[in-house]
VOSE-352058 format. One record per residue: residue number from 1; residue in one letter; x, y, z of N, C-alpha, C in turn. Coordinates in nm, 2 decimals. Atoms other than C-alpha are relative to their C-alpha. Example, Ala and Ser with C-alpha at 12.3 -4.5 7.8 and 13.67 -1.06 7.14 Angstrom:
! VOSE-352058
  seq  type    n.px    n.py    n.pz   ca.px   ca.py   ca.pz    c.px    c.py    c.pz
    1     A    0.09   -0.12    0.00    1.23   -0.45    0.78    0.09    0.12    0.00
    2     S   -0.09   -0.11    0.00    1.37   -0.11    0.71   -0.08    0.11    0.08
//
This chain:
! VOSE-352058
  seq  type    n.px    n.py    n.pz   ca.px   ca.py   ca.pz    c.px    c.py    c.pz
    1     M    0.08   -0.12    0.00    0.00    0.00    0.00    0.09    0.12    0.00
    2     K   -0.08   -0.12    0.00    0.14    0.34   -0.09   -0.02    0.08    0.12
    3     M    0.01   -0.08   -0.11    0.21    0.59    0.17   -0.11    0.11   -0.01
    4     V    0.11   -0.10    0.02   -0.04    0.84    0.02   -0.13   -0.07    0.03
    5     T    0.12    0.07   -0.03   -0.31    0.58    0.04   -0.02   -0.03    0.15
    6     F    0.01    0.02   -0.14   -0.23    0.49    0.39   -0.03    0.13    0.08
    7     S    0.02   -0.13   -0.07   -0.22    0.86    0.50   -0.15    0.04   -0.03
    8     G    0.14   -0.04    0.03   -0.56    0.92    0.32   -0.10   -0.09    0.08
    9     L    0.09    0.10   -0.08   -0.71    0.61    0.50    0.00    0.05    0.14
   10     I    0.00   -0.05   -0.14   -0.59    0.74    0.84   -0.07    0.12    0.01
   11     F    0.08   -0.12   -0.01   -0.73    1.08    0.77   -0.15   -0.02    0.00
   12     L    0.15    0.03    0.01   -1.07    0.94    0.67   -0.05   -0.06    0.13
   13     L    0.05    0.07   -0.13   -1.09    0.72    0.98    0.00    0.10    0.12
   14     V   -0.01   -0.10   -0.10   -0.98    1.01    1.21   -0.12    0.09   -0.01
   15     F    0.11   -0.09    0.02   -1.24    1.24    1.05   -0.13   -0.07    0.04
   16     Y    0.12    0.07   -0.04   -1.51    0.97    1.09   -0.01   -0.01    0.15
   17     F    0.00    0.01   -0.14   -1.42    0.91    1.45   -0.04    0.14    0.07
   18     L    0.03   -0.13   -0.06   -1.43    1.28    1.53   -0.15    0.04   -0.03
   19     F    0.14   -0.04    0.04   -1.76    1.33    1.34   -0.10   -0.08    0.08
   20     T    0.10    0.08   -0.07   -1.94    1.04    1.51    0.01    0.02    0.15
   21     N   -0.01   -0.01   -0.14   -1.80    1.08    1.86   -0.02    0.14    0.06
   22     F    0.01   -0.14   -0.05   -1.78    1.46    1.90   -0.12    0.07   -0.06
   23     Y    0.12   -0.07    0.06   -2.05    1.59    1.66   -0.13   -0.07    0.03
   24     L    0.12    0.07   -0.01   -2.31    1.32    1.66   -0.03   -0.03    0.15
   25     K    0.02    0.05   -0.13   -2.27    1.18    2.01   -0.01    0.12    0.11
   26     K   -0.01   -0.10   -0.11   -2.17    1.49    2.22   -0.08    0.13   -0.04
   27     H    0.07   -0.13    0.04   -2.30    1.79    2.02   -0.15   -0.02   -0.02
   28     R    0.15    0.02    0.03   -2.63    1.65    1.89   -0.07   -0.09    0.09
   29     G    0.07    0.09   -0.10   -2.69    1.39    2.16   -0.06   -0.12   -0.06
   30     I    0.05    0.11    0.07   -2.76    1.11    1.92    0.07   -0.13    0.06
   31     K   -0.06    0.12   -0.05   -2.71    0.77    2.08   -0.02   -0.12   -0.10
   32     R    0.00    0.11    0.09   -2.62    0.46    1.89   -0.05   -0.12    0.08
   33     T    0.05    0.11   -0.07   -2.81    0.14    1.97    0.06   -0.13   -0.06
   34     S   -0.05    0.13    0.05   -2.76   -0.23    1.89    0.00    0.00   -0.15
   35     K   -0.01    0.01    0.15   -2.65   -0.30    1.53   -0.04   -0.14   -0.05
   36     S    0.04    0.14    0.04   -2.78   -0.66    1.52   -0.11    0.00   -0.10
   37     I    0.11    0.01    0.11   -2.99   -0.76    1.22   -0.13   -0.04    0.06
   38     F    0.12    0.05   -0.06   -3.24   -0.92    1.46   -0.04    0.09    0.12
   39     H    0.04   -0.09   -0.11   -3.28   -0.62    1.69   -0.15    0.02    0.00
   40     E    0.15    0.00   -0.01   -3.64   -0.57    1.81   -0.05    0.12   -0.08
   41     D    0.05   -0.11    0.08   -3.67   -0.24    1.62    0.01   -0.02   -0.15
   42     K   -0.01    0.03    0.14   -3.59   -0.40    1.29   -0.13   -0.04   -0.06
   43     N    0.12    0.03    0.08   -3.86   -0.42    1.03    0.02   -0.14   -0.07
   44     R   -0.01    0.13    0.07   -3.93   -0.76    0.87    0.05    0.02   -0.14
   45     Y   -0.04   -0.02    0.14   -3.89   -0.62    0.52    0.14    0.05   -0.01
   46     G   -0.14   -0.04   -0.01   -3.56   -0.46    0.62    0.09   -0.12    0.01
   47     I   -0.08    0.12   -0.02   -3.43   -0.80    0.73    0.00   -0.08   -0.14
   48     I    0.01    0.07    0.13   -3.55   -0.96    0.40    0.09    0.07   -0.11
   49     L   -0.08   -0.07    0.09   -3.39   -0.68    0.20    0.15   -0.02    0.02
   50     Q   -0.14    0.02   -0.03   -3.06   -0.72    0.38    0.04   -0.14   -0.03
   51     G   -0.03    0.14    0.04   -3.08   -1.10    0.32    0.02   -0.01   -0.15
   52     I   -0.02   -0.01    0.15   -3.12   -1.03   -0.06    0.13    0.06   -0.04
   53     I   -0.13   -0.06    0.03   -2.83   -0.80   -0.06    0.12   -0.09    0.03
   54     L   -0.11    0.10   -0.04   -2.61   -1.06    0.12    0.01   -0.11   -0.10
   55     V   -0.01    0.11    0.10   -2.71   -1.33   -0.13    0.06    0.06   -0.13
   56     G   -0.07   -0.06    0.12   -2.62   -1.09   -0.42    0.15    0.02    0.02
   57     F   -0.14   -0.02   -0.03   -2.29   -1.02   -0.25    0.07   -0.14   -0.02
   58     V   -0.07    0.14    0.01   -2.21   -1.40   -0.22    0.00   -0.04   -0.15
   59     Y    0.00    0.03    0.15   -2.31   -1.44   -0.59    0.11    0.07   -0.07
   60     A   -0.10   -0.08    0.07   -2.09   -1.16   -0.70    0.14   -0.05    0.03
   61     L   -0.13    0.05   -0.04   -1.79   -1.29   -0.50    0.02   -0.14   -0.07
   62     M   -0.02    0.13    0.07   -1.84   -1.64   -0.64    0.02    0.01   -0.15
   63     Y   -0.03   -0.02    0.14   -1.86   -1.51   -0.99    0.14    0.05   -0.02
   64     I   -0.14   -0.06    0.02   -1.54   -1.31   -0.95    0.10   -0.11    0.03
   65     F   -0.10    0.09   -0.04   -1.35   -1.59   -0.78    0.00   -0.13   -0.08
   66     V    0.01    0.13    0.07   -1.48   -1.89   -0.98    0.00    0.02   -0.15
   67     E    0.02   -0.02    0.15   -1.57   -1.76   -1.33    0.12    0.08   -0.06
   68     L   -0.10   -0.09    0.05   -1.30   -1.49   -1.37    0.14   -0.03    0.06
   69     D   -0.14    0.02   -0.06   -0.92   -1.51   -1.32    0.03    0.12    0.09
   70     I   -0.01   -0.11   -0.09   -0.87   -1.30   -1.01    0.13    0.07   -0.02
   71     S   -0.13   -0.06    0.01   -0.50   -1.23   -1.09    0.00    0.11   -0.11
   72     E    0.00   -0.09    0.11   -0.60   -1.04   -1.41   -0.09    0.12    0.03
   73     L    0.09   -0.10   -0.03   -0.86   -0.82   -1.24    0.07    0.12    0.07
   74     S   -0.05   -0.11   -0.07   -0.79   -0.47   -1.11   -0.05    0.00    0.14
   75     L    0.04   -0.01   -0.14   -0.81   -0.38   -0.74   -0.15    0.04    0.01
   76     A    0.13   -0.05   -0.01   -1.13   -0.19   -0.80   -0.11   -0.11   -0.03
   77     T    0.09    0.11    0.03   -1.30   -0.50   -0.96    0.00   -0.10    0.12
   78     Q   -0.01    0.10   -0.11   -1.18   -0.72   -0.67   -0.08    0.05    0.12
   79     L    0.06   -0.06   -0.12   -1.31   -0.48   -0.40   -0.14    0.05   -0.02
   80     S    0.13   -0.05    0.03   -1.63   -0.37   -0.57   -0.12   -0.08    0.07
   81     P    0.11    0.07   -0.07   -1.86   -0.65   -0.43    0.00    0.03    0.15
   82     I   -0.01   -0.03   -0.14   -1.73   -0.59   -0.08   -0.05    0.14    0.03
   83     A    0.05   -0.14   -0.02   -1.78   -0.21   -0.11   -0.15    0.01   -0.03
   84     G    0.15   -0.01    0.03   -2.12   -0.26   -0.27   -0.08   -0.06    0.11
   85     L    0.08    0.06   -0.12   -2.23   -0.49    0.02   -0.01    0.10    0.11
   86     F    0.01   -0.09   -0.11   -2.13   -0.24    0.28   -0.08    0.13   -0.02
   87     V    0.07   -0.12    0.04   -2.26    0.06    0.10   -0.15   -0.02    0.00
   88     S    0.15    0.02    0.01   -2.60   -0.09    0.02   -0.06   -0.04    0.13
   89     Q    0.06    0.04   -0.13   -2.65   -0.25    0.36   -0.01    0.12    0.09
   90     K    0.00   -0.11   -0.09   -2.56    0.06    0.55   -0.10    0.11   -0.05
   91     F    0.09   -0.09    0.05   -2.76    0.28    0.32   -0.15   -0.04    0.03
   92     F    0.14    0.05   -0.03   -3.08    0.07    0.35   -0.03   -0.01    0.15
   93     T    0.02    0.00   -0.14   -3.03    0.03    0.72   -0.03    0.15    0.05
   94     G    0.03   -0.14   -0.04   -3.01    0.41    0.75   -0.13    0.05   -0.05
   95     L    0.13   -0.04    0.06   -3.31    0.45    0.52   -0.12   -0.06    0.09
   96     E    0.10    0.06   -0.09   -3.51    0.21    0.75   -0.01    0.07    0.13
   97     E    0.00   -0.08   -0.13   -3.40    0.40    1.06   -0.07    0.14   -0.03
   98     W    0.05   -0.13    0.03   -3.50    0.73    0.89   -0.16   -0.01   -0.02
   99     I    0.15    0.02    0.02   -3.85    0.59    0.79   -0.07   -0.04    0.14
  100     L    0.07    0.05   -0.12   -3.93    0.41    1.12    0.03    0.08    0.13
  101     H   -0.04   -0.06   -0.13   -3.74    0.60    1.39    0.07    0.14   -0.03
  102     R   -0.06   -0.13    0.04   -3.68    0.95    1.25    0.03    0.09    0.12
  103     D   -0.02   -0.08   -0.12   -3.71    1.11    1.59    0.13   -0.03    0.08
  104     K   -0.12    0.04   -0.07   -3.41    0.92    1.73    0.13    0.04   -0.08
  105     E   -0.10   -0.04    0.09   -3.19    1.03    1.44    0.12   -0.09   -0.01
  106     R   -0.11    0.10    0.01   -2.98    0.71    1.45    0.05   -0.02   -0.14
  107     Y   -0.04    0.02    0.14   -2.97    0.71    1.07    0.12    0.08   -0.04
  108     W   -0.12   -0.07    0.03   -2.69    0.96    1.08    0.13   -0.09    0.01
  109     Y   -0.11    0.09   -0.02   -2.45    0.69    1.20    0.01   -0.09   -0.12
  110     E   -0.01    0.09    0.11   -2.55    0.45    0.92    0.04    0.08   -0.13
  111     W   -0.04   -0.08    0.12   -2.53    0.72    0.65    0.14    0.05    0.00
  112     S   -0.14   -0.04    0.00   -2.19    0.84    0.77    0.09   -0.12   -0.03
  113     E   -0.07    0.12    0.04   -2.07    0.48    0.75    0.00   -0.02   -0.15
  114     T    0.01    0.01    0.15   -2.20    0.47    0.39    0.10    0.09   -0.07
  115     V   -0.09   -0.10    0.06   -2.01    0.79    0.30    0.14   -0.04    0.02
  116     L   -0.13    0.04   -0.02   -1.70    0.66    0.47    0.04   -0.12   -0.09
  117     T   -0.03    0.11    0.08   -1.71    0.33    0.28    0.02    0.05   -0.15
  118     L   -0.02   -0.05    0.14   -1.76    0.52   -0.05    0.13    0.07   -0.02
  119     L   -0.12   -0.08    0.00   -1.47    0.75    0.03    0.13   -0.09    0.00
  120     V   -0.11    0.09    0.00   -1.24    0.46    0.12    0.02   -0.08   -0.13
  121     F   -0.01    0.07    0.13   -1.33    0.27   -0.19    0.05    0.09   -0.11
  122     G   -0.05   -0.10    0.10   -1.28    0.58   -0.40    0.15    0.03    0.01
  123     L   -0.14   -0.02   -0.02   -0.94    0.63   -0.24    0.08   -0.11   -0.05
  124     F   -0.07    0.11    0.05   -0.83    0.28   -0.32    0.00    0.00   -0.15
  125     I    0.01   -0.01    0.15   -0.95    0.32   -0.68    0.10    0.10   -0.05
  126     M   -0.08   -0.11    0.05   -0.77    0.65   -0.72    0.15   -0.03    0.02
  127     M   -0.14    0.02   -0.04   -0.44    0.55   -0.55    0.06   -0.13   -0.05
  128     E   -0.06    0.13    0.03   -0.40    0.18   -0.61   -0.04   -0.05   -0.14
  129     G    0.04    0.03    0.13   -0.59    0.15   -0.94   -0.07   -0.13    0.00
//
């Protein structure tokens, strides 16, 4: 890993930590709750949607590792199913929190994780190719 990529990754993680702990938790008073998929606040359709996303992720990984030669693929192609899984699951979890529990404002944590994952994936694409 290049030093620029490592420095950018450290910067993004520190910024995320500062944003979630100081801005969301201390300044706005938003508390984070359990992140389990079977938490009592979870909607049945949300669990089904996350299951579909997970099955799509497993299918994409199997396609990349079995059907394609992994050594010939770029880093972006190798990481795209993993980034897609994290982005889509966090986004839909944040959307579910926004629809069902808008007053608690927990969706900010989920959407900030979505943005962090997109930025880290973009950093890897730009720096590592």
